[in-house]
C-alpha positions, 0 to 999 in steps of 0.5 A: 558509538559501539563499533559492532553496531551499524550506522544509521545510514547502514541500517537505512540501506539495509531496510531499503535493500529489502523493499522501498521505504518512504522517508517517514517509514525510515524515520519511524523505524530508525528513530530509536537508534539515533545517538545525537539530535539531527543525526538521522535527518542528516543521514536520510537527507544524504540518502534522499539526495543520492536517490536511495529514498524516492517517494514516487517509487514507494507509491508505485511499488505499493500500487503494483504489489497491492492493487491486484488484490485490494480495493482503492480504499485499502491501497489509500490506507497503506499509502497514508500509513507510509506518510506519502504526500496527500496529492500523490495518494489522491492521484494514485487512488483516482487511477485505481478507481477506474479499474475497481470493478475489474479488480474486484471481479478478479478477486471475487472469481479467485475466491468464489468462482460462482454467484451466491445461491441466496442472500446469506451467500451474497452477504458473505461475498460482499463482506469479503470484498468490502474487507479488501477495500473495494467500493460499494458500487464495485461490490454491488456490480460484481456480486449481483452481476457475477460475470457481466457488468 
């Protein structure tokens, strides 16, 4: 091991200092730096035991940062990409779906300010919201209804 290279634990701590990471993310990012089999797993086990790696914090961080701008489907994709537990993802997405219309309306309002004048404009607004992961029912209610439910 070269003396000028940080340890796996040091690399993991540097990544965790930037933002919350799941164990799966850290494994993916640090695998190439592992010099002996099992070294990475031991380092991550130690960090997890000390509370540096916490899947619930990762989940809450993603939901807090992304939910105001994205629909439940996109948030679900991001959580799945982080390798979090399917039950935790399902619970978080279920909670987000309760506020889907309000969040979609806020995103729509920031971008468009007013209902579309024609079918082409409505289609553009619907594609915009769909690309951000909002559900079809929320999109329909926001684009057709403008301000009201």
